[in-house]
Kinemage of the C-alpha trace (Angstrom):
@kinemage 1
@onewidth
@group {chain A} dominant
@subgroup {mainchain}
@vectorlist {calphas} color= white
{ca unk a 1} P -28.493 -7.827 23.241
{ca unk a 2} L -31.476 -7.962 21.073
{ca unk a 3} L -30.002 -9.887 18.554
{ca unk a 4} L -32.028 -13.205 17.284
{ca unk a 5} L -29.604 -15.940 16.521
{ca unk a 6} L -30.584 -18.779 14.753
{ca unk a 7} L -28.367 -22.211 14.156
{ca unk a 8} L -29.379 -23.281 10.465
{ca unk a 9} L -29.012 -26.233 8.804
{ca unk a 10} L -29.313 -25.462 5.136
{ca unk a 11} L -29.687 -29.106 2.356
{ca unk a 12} L -29.318 -27.943 -0.830
{ca unk a 13} L -31.136 -30.263 -3.503
{ca unk a 14} L -28.145 -32.534 -4.352
{ca unk a 15} L -28.530 -33.339 -0.855
{ca unk a 16} L -25.520 -30.699 0.602
{ca unk a 17} L -26.090 -30.167 4.072
{ca unk a 18} L -24.373 -27.316 5.186
{ca unk a 19} L -24.080 -25.522 8.549
{ca unk a 20} L -24.742 -21.744 9.358
{ca unk a 21} L -25.846 -19.155 11.938
{ca unk a 22} L -28.565 -15.976 11.250
{ca unk a 23} L -28.022 -13.026 13.238
{ca unk a 24} L -30.358 -10.042 12.942
{ca unk a 25} L -32.532 -6.732 15.131
{ca unk a 26} L -34.890 -4.833 14.747
{ca unk a 27} L -33.955 -2.113 12.817
{ca unk a 28} L -36.312 0.981 14.110
{ca unk a 29} L -39.301 -1.185 14.449
{ca unk a 30} L -41.471 1.743 16.383
{ca unk a 31} L -40.556 5.011 13.742
{ca unk a 32} L -43.595 4.461 11.418
{ca unk a 33} L -45.770 3.470 14.637
{ca unk a 34} L -47.984 6.605 15.926
{ca unk a 35} L -48.135 6.940 18.980
{ca unk a 36} L -49.966 4.170 20.448
{ca unk a 37} L -48.028 1.841 19.439
{ca unk a 38} L -48.617 -1.464 17.502
{ca unk a 39} L -52.990 -1.874 18.345
{ca unk a 40} L -52.981 1.015 17.292
{ca unk a 41} L -51.786 1.597 13.882
{ca unk a 42} L -53.933 -1.483 13.079
{ca unk a 43} L -57.149 -0.456 14.969
{ca unk a 44} L -56.544 2.815 12.495
{ca unk a 45} L -57.233 0.350 9.860
{ca unk a 46} L -59.340 -2.293 10.916
{ca unk a 47} L -62.673 -3.276 8.078
{ca unk a 48} L -64.396 -6.018 7.625
{ca unk a 49} L -62.797 -8.950 5.418
{ca unk a 50} L -59.485 -7.466 5.637
{ca unk a 51} L -56.476 -8.302 7.701
{ca unk a 52} L -53.511 -5.447 7.737
{ca unk a 53} L -50.168 -6.041 8.377
{ca unk a 54} L -46.887 -4.167 9.846
{ca unk a 55} L -43.970 -4.548 7.792
{ca unk a 56} L -41.055 -4.222 10.107
{ca unk a 57} L -37.469 -3.359 8.802
{ca unk a 58} L -34.664 -5.697 10.102
{ca unk a 59} L -31.222 -5.634 9.732
{ca unk a 60} L -28.797 -8.615 10.757
{ca unk a 61} L -25.925 -11.105 8.791
{ca unk a 62} L -25.482 -14.714 8.142
{ca unk a 63} L -22.377 -16.830 7.685
{ca unk a 64} L -21.740 -20.643 6.574
{ca unk a 65} L -19.330 -21.499 6.218
{ca unk a 66} L -18.153 -23.382 3.361
{ca unk a 67} L -20.113 -20.838 1.006
{ca unk a 68} L -19.105 -17.763 3.310
{ca unk a 69} L -16.001 -17.801 4.437
{ca unk a 70} L -15.348 -16.548 8.550
{ca unk a 71} L -17.014 -13.595 7.853
{ca unk a 72} L -20.496 -12.778 8.293
{ca unk a 73} L -23.041 -11.876 5.035
{ca unk a 74} L -24.329 -8.645 6.212
{ca unk a 75} L -28.159 -8.420 6.013
{ca unk a 76} L -31.103 -6.071 5.166
{ca unk a 77} L -34.780 -6.921 5.480
{ca unk a 78} L -38.273 -7.248 6.752
{ca unk a 79} L -40.998 -9.045 8.694
{ca unk a 80} L -44.047 -9.091 8.204
{ca unk a 81} L -46.742 -9.142 10.874
{ca unk a 82} L -49.979 -9.295 12.369
{ca unk a 83} L -52.026 -8.709 15.645
{ca unk a 84} L -51.258 -12.686 15.057
{ca unk a 85} L -48.301 -12.877 14.764
{ca unk a 86} L -45.595 -13.131 11.772
{ca unk a 87} L -46.047 -13.856 8.948
{ca unk a 88} L -42.172 -13.888 6.798
{ca unk a 89} L -39.595 -12.707 6.995
{ca unk a 90} L -37.143 -11.801 3.837
{ca unk a 91} L -33.918 -11.005 3.642
{ca unk a 92} L -31.758 -9.702 1.237
{ca unk a 93} L -27.983 -7.935 0.417
{ca unk a 94} L -26.168 -6.190 -2.464
{ca unk a 95} L -22.992 -7.101 -2.036
{ca unk a 96} L -22.022 -8.263 -5.410
{ca unk a 97} L -19.319 -10.906 -4.613
{ca unk a 98} L -21.282 -12.740 -1.717
{ca unk a 99} L -24.734 -12.024 -2.636
{ca unk a 100} L -27.840 -13.991 -0.828
{ca unk a 101} L -31.947 -13.960 -0.493
{ca unk a 102} L -33.376 -15.505 2.687
{ca unk a 103} L -36.612 -15.756 3.136
{ca unk a 104} L -39.028 -17.472 6.365
{ca unk a 105} L -41.241 -18.778 7.562
{ca unk a 106} L -42.187 -18.821 12.101
{ca unk a 107} L -42.854 -22.674 12.285
{ca unk a 108} L -42.930 -21.737 16.424
{ca unk a 109} L -41.420 -19.662 18.951
{ca unk a 110} L -37.704 -21.137 18.394
{ca unk a 111} L -37.798 -22.965 15.189
{ca unk a 112} L -37.991 -21.390 11.554
{ca unk a 113} L -38.085 -23.021 8.618
{ca unk a 114} L -37.589 -21.877 5.024
{ca unk a 115} L -35.094 -21.265 1.852
{ca unk a 116} L -31.976 -19.478 1.000
{ca unk a 117} L -30.715 -18.690 -2.415
{ca unk a 118} L -27.168 -17.947 -2.689
{ca unk a 119} L -25.994 -16.430 -6.086
{ca unk a 120} L -29.075 -15.607 -7.441
{ca unk a 121} L -29.304 -15.651 -11.515
{ca unk a 122} L -25.884 -17.098 -12.047
{ca unk a 123} L -24.622 -20.056 -13.381
{ca unk a 124} L -22.923 -20.643 -9.488
{ca unk a 125} L -26.656 -20.261 -8.145
{ca unk a 126} L -27.591 -22.746 -5.085
{ca unk a 127} L -30.864 -23.489 -3.694
{ca unk a 128} L -30.985 -24.720 0.037
{ca unk a 129} L -34.285 -25.093 2.068
{ca unk a 130} L -33.260 -23.585 5.634
{ca unk a 131} L -34.606 -25.346 9.037
{ca unk a 132} L -33.060 -22.937 12.419
{ca unk a 133} L -33.160 -23.431 15.514
{ca unk a 134} L -32.835 -20.053 17.913
{ca unk a 135} L -29.747 -20.386 20.176
{ca unk a 136} L -30.726 -18.967 23.621
{ca unk a 137} L -28.146 -17.210 25.290
{ca unk a 138} L -27.527 -16.756 29.485
{ca unk a 139} L -28.498 -13.132 30.229
C-alpha cells in the first residue's frame, strides 16, 4: 500500500469549515529518471546558482462529503521536488461536474497546508484554505 492519506480541514472565505480526505500515490516516479536514480538526474545538471527540480507525476482522489457526496473525485497532479525535499504539489481534475484544483506544501513530516478551489470560474466557485494531517496506518 503506497498511498499517502491525509485528513483535511478546509476553511472557506465566509467561515464555512468542511472535513475531507486526500489520498494519493506516485504513478511512476522512475519513468523519467536515469538509471542512477534521482541523484544521477540532479548530478547531470549541477551548475553554480541553479537549483534543479524533478517533476514526479501523481494520481489520487479527494472526498469532501458536503461537496462531493460520499464518492471520491479522481485527481491527477505533479509533485515538484529538489534534493532538499518537496517544493509543492498540485492536483486537478478534468471532471466538468465536479471540478476541483488543489495545491499544498509540506509543513512537516506529517502536515500539509495549502488551498483548494471548487468549481473554478463558475458563479458557485468556492475557495478554501487547507490543512491536512497524515493518517498513519498500521502495516
